[in-house]
C-alpha positions as CSV (number, residue, x, y, z in Angstrom):
1,S,16.7,-12.4,-15.3
2,Q,14.1,-9.5,-15.3
3,M,13.3,-7.5,-12.3
4,K,10.3,-8.3,-10.1
5,P,7.0,-5.4,-10.7
6,E,7.0,-3.2,-7.7
7,I,3.7,-2.6,-6.0
8,F,2.6,-0.6,-2.6
9,V,0.0,-2.6,-0.4
10,D,-2.4,0.1,1.5
11,T,-3.0,-0.9,5.4
12,D,-6.1,-2.8,4.7
13,L,-4.5,-5.7,2.9
14,L,-2.1,-6.1,5.7
15,V,-5.0,-6.8,7.8
16,A,-6.6,-8.9,6.0
17,Y,-3.8,-11.0,5.7
18,L,-3.4,-11.3,9.0
19,Q,-6.8,-13.0,9.1
20,E,-6.6,-14.9,6.5
21,P,-2.9,-15.9,4.5
22,E,-4.6,-17.4,1.7
23,S,-6.1,-13.2,1.2
24,L,-4.8,-11.2,-2.0
25,L,-1.2,-10.1,-0.1
26,G,-0.5,-13.7,0.2
27,R,-0.9,-14.3,-3.8
28,L,0.3,-11.0,-4.6
29,M,3.7,-11.5,-2.5
30,K,4.4,-14.7,-5.3
31,Q,3.9,-12.6,-8.0
32,V,6.0,-8.7,-7.1
33,V,7.6,-6.6,-4.7
34,C,5.5,-5.7,-2.0
35,F,6.1,-2.3,-0.4
36,T,4.8,-0.6,2.7
37,S,6.0,2.4,5.1
38,V,6.3,2.6,8.4
39,L,3.1,4.3,8.8
40,N,1.4,1.4,7.8
41,G,3.1,-1.1,10.1
42,T,2.5,1.5,12.7
43,E,-1.4,0.9,11.9
44,L,-1.2,-2.5,11.8
45,I,0.5,-3.7,14.5
46,G,-1.7,-0.4,16.2
47,I,-4.9,-3.0,16.4
48,T,-3.4,-6.1,17.2
49,R,-5.0,-6.8,20.7
50,T,-2.7,-9.4,22.0
51,D,1.3,-10.8,22.1
52,E,0.3,-13.3,19.8
53,E,-1.4,-11.1,17.2
54,R,1.8,-8.7,17.3
55,Y,3.8,-11.4,17.0
56,H,1.8,-12.5,13.6
57,A,1.3,-8.7,12.7
58,E,5.3,-8.3,12.8
59,S,5.8,-11.6,10.9
60,V,3.7,-9.8,8.1
61,L,6.0,-7.1,8.0
62,W,9.4,-9.1,7.3
63,G,7.6,-10.3,4.2
64,L,7.4,-6.7,2.9
65,K,10.3,-3.9,1.4
66,V,9.3,-1.6,4.2
67,L,10.0,1.6,3.5
68,G,11.3,4.9,6.1
69,F,10.9,8.5,5.8
70,H,13.0,10.4,4.1
71,H,13.6,14.4,4.7
72,K,12.5,15.0,1.1
73,Y,9.0,13.0,1.7
74,A,8.1,16.1,3.5
75,L,7.3,18.2,0.6
76,S,5.8,15.5,-1.3
77,F,3.4,14.6,1.5
78,G,2.7,18.0,1.9
79,D,2.2,18.7,-2.0
80,A,0.0,15.4,-2.0
81,H,-2.1,17.4,1.3
82,R,-2.5,20.5,-0.7
83,T,-3.1,19.3,-4.2
84,A,-6.2,17.1,-2.4
85,Q,-7.6,20.1,0.0
86,G,-10.9,19.8,1.4
87,T,-11.3,16.8,4.3
88,V,-8.2,14.1,3.8
89,A,-6.8,12.6,6.0
90,L,-3.0,13.5,6.6
91,R,-2.5,9.6,6.4
92,D,-3.7,9.0,3.1
93,S,-2.1,12.2,1.7
94,M,1.4,10.5,3.1
95,V,0.9,7.1,1.9
96,A,0.0,8.9,-1.3
97,G,2.9,11.0,-1.3
98,M,5.2,8.3,-0.5
99,C,3.8,5.9,-3.5
100,I,4.4,9.2,-5.7
101,V,7.8,9.7,-5.1
102,S,8.4,5.7,-4.9
103,K,6.7,5.7,-8.4
104,L,4.6,2.6,-6.7
105,A,0.9,1.5,-7.6
106,L,-1.1,2.2,-4.8
107,V,-2.8,-1.6,-3.6
108,T,-6.1,-0.9,-2.0
109,C,-9.3,-1.6,-0.5
110,H,-10.5,1.5,-1.1
111,P,-9.2,3.6,-3.8
112,G,-12.0,6.3,-2.9
113,R,-10.1,7.2,0.0
114,Y,-7.5,8.3,-3.3
115,K,-9.1,10.4,-5.5
116,G,-8.0,13.4,-4.7
117,Y,-4.3,13.0,-5.1
118,N,-3.1,13.5,-8.9
119,G,-0.5,11.8,-10.1
120,L,-1.1,8.7,-7.7
121,R,-1.0,5.2,-9.6
122,I,-3.4,2.8,-8.1
123,L,-4.6,-0.8,-8.2
124,P,-8.0,-1.4,-6.7
125,A,-7.8,-4.5,-4.5
126,E,-11.2,-5.8,-6.1
127,D,-9.8,-5.9,-9.5
128,A,-6.6,-6.9,-8.3
129,A,-8.3,-10.1,-6.8
130,R,-9.3,-11.5,-10.4
131,A,-6.1,-10.9,-11.8
132,E,-3.8,-14.4,-12.1
133,S,-0.2,-12.7,-13.3
134,W,1.4,-9.2,-13.1
135,N,0.3,-8.4,-16.8
136,E,-4.0,-8.9,-15.9
137,L,-2.4,-7.0,-12.7
138,K,-0.9,-4.2,-15.1
139,K,-4.4,-3.7,-16.7
140,Y,-6.3,-2.7,-13.7
141,I,-4.0,0.5,-12.8
142,Y,-5.0,3.5,-13.2
143,T,-3.7,7.2,-12.6
144,V,-5.3,9.5,-11.0
């Protein structure tokens, strides 16, 4: 049996799924193994306003593989942050660094945020939304 393809999901897709379970993340979860990180989970939980929303946000995370921070990530986050230069947000460097080290393509609604990270593979959400299968999804992944 072939292993399922793996991708990394940015916070914007988690938020969209919280509001609409039939959103892109819901469809991706049927086709690929979806990873995110403690950082993205923190952002998701952080925007919830009620206990019910928080509960729903937590259940979104149960359906994903959530990556923690290994000490070696400090190097890749730092390198990503150095490479990008300018006014990039540290959280963007952390997400980019995690995807690069983990060899996972980043699915995001805001690919422009990540244009400075050499070697980062990106799958724009609007392209992913048009794809019916992993073979189609793969075609939209590009390397920065």
